[in-house]
N, C-alpha and C positions, 0 to 999 in steps of 0.2 A: 168606241166604247172603251173606257178605262178599266183596267183590271189590276188587282194586286195578287201576288203569289204569296201564300202564307202557309204556315204549319197549321194543321187542325188542332182543335182543343177537344178535350174529353167530352165536353158538353155538345159537341157537333155531331153526336152519334146519329141523330135522325137524318141529317143531311148526308152523312156517310152512307147510311142505308139507302136513301133515295137515289143518290148518285149511282150506287152499284146497281140498283134495280133498273134505273134508266139505261145504264150501259148495257145490261143484259138484254134489253129490248131493242137495242140498236143493231140492225143486221150487219152493219159494217164493223161493229166493235165486238159483237158477241163471239166471234170466232177466236178472239184473243183470251177469253176467260174459260176456266176449267169447271164452271158450274152453270146451271141454267137459271133462268129467272125464277122458275118455280121453286128450285132448291133454296135460293137466296131469300125469296119472299116467305118461305116457311120457317126461317130462323127466328127465334124469339128475340125480343128487344134486348135481353141481357147479352146475347151474342154481339149485337151491334155496339152496345155500351162498352163491352170489354174490348172489342176491336178498336174502337175510337180511342179508348184510354191507352191501349198498348202501342198506338202509333201517333200519339199527340206530342206536343212540345214537352220535352223532358224525358220522354221514353228513350231507352238506350239501344234497343235492338231493332227498332223500326221507326219510321217517320213518314207520315202522309202529308202531302202538300196539296193545296187547291188553288185554282185560279178563280178568284172571286170578283164578280162585276160590282160596280158602284152600288147597285141596288141589292147586293147581298147574294145574288144568284150564283151558284157554283157552275162554272163553265168547263172545268177540267180538273183532273186529279191524277196523282201518281203516288205510289207507295214505295219506299226504299227499305229493304230488309237486310240486316247484317247477316252474312253467312261466314262461318268460321271453319277452318280445316277440321275434318273429322265429323262435321255435321252432315245432315241429310240435305241433298240438293232438292230443287223444286220439282224435278221430273225424274222418273225412274232411270237409273244408270248415270245420273249426274253426280260427279265427285267434286267435292269442295277441296281445293288444294292450297288456296291462299285466302287471307282475309279480304272479303269483297262485299259489295253491295249488289243486291239483286232488285231491279226495278220491276214492279208488278202493278196490276190494277190500273193501268194507264188508260185514260179515257178523256176525250175532248168532245163536247157536244157538237153535233153536226153544224149548227149555226155559227160556231166559233172556230171551226177548222180552217186552216190556211192562213191564220192570223199570227202564227208564231207562238201560240200558247204551249204547244208540246215542247218546243225548244226551251221555253222559260221554265216549265215544270221540270224538265230534265236538268236544267242548269241548277235550280234550287236543290233538287235531290242530290246532285253531284257535289255541290258546294258543302252540303251537310256531310256527305260521305268523306270528302277530303279533309273536313275539319276534325274528324275523329282521330284520336291519338291512341286509344286503347280499345281495340286494336287499330293499328294504322292500316287503313284500307288501301289495297294495291290496285283494285280495278272496280269498275261499275259495269254490270252486265244486265242483259235482259234476253228474253226469248221472244221471237216474233213468229207467228204462224207462217208456214211456207207459202200460203195463198194470199198473204196480206202485203202485197207489193207497196201499197200506199204508205202503210206504217213503216215498212223497212226503209223506204226512201226518206221518210221523215226522220228516222233514227240516224241514217247516214248524214243527213243535213245537220243533226245535233252532234255529230262527231263520232258516232259509233261505226265499228267495222265488223264484218262477219268473221267469226273465229274459225269456222269449218265444222264445229260441233253441231250435229243434228240429232235430235232425240224424238222418239215417237210421242205423239200426243197421248196423254194418259186416257185409256179407254178406247183409243182408236189408232191402232198401230199402222194403219194405212196412210196417216197424215203425220207430218213432222213439224217440230219447232226448231227454228234456226237461232243459235246463240249469236249475240252481238256484244261487243265490249268497247269500253274506253279505258285505257291504262292510265295509271297515275303518272303525271308528266314530270 
């Protein structure tokens, strides 16, 4: 199956919404998200419209990429968020010290896993990150749930390394998120 990796467009909000809802129903992926399917499904259309607009081509603080099949079906997605020093991090206790990109909302449909789509999505997001000049991004990072060994292995394959930073999962201090990074070369 041939796929293209592209930036979303603001008008893709319904697909953005559906992809998120599908991800939250996937038992293998749901551990990676900080909301439930019920919470996401209850959000009004305006939320999804704004979310898509703020991460579409031309947006400066976020960019969402999708792996799209020839038939138009979305097979995977990733969102890159710009984080600047002094700003709030993604998790409690997270301190932003350098201009960086934080990868979130990563999901590849079960039938498309193992085909290299995750690496292609990470590559697209990283290329966007490295293209930024104001600010110049110094690293790309993400958090992976401590019990998600498959995802961690996929990120290692994509060039990420564990940093040693571990933070509690918001709302569940008994579980941890592990930070991984790729530094600007």
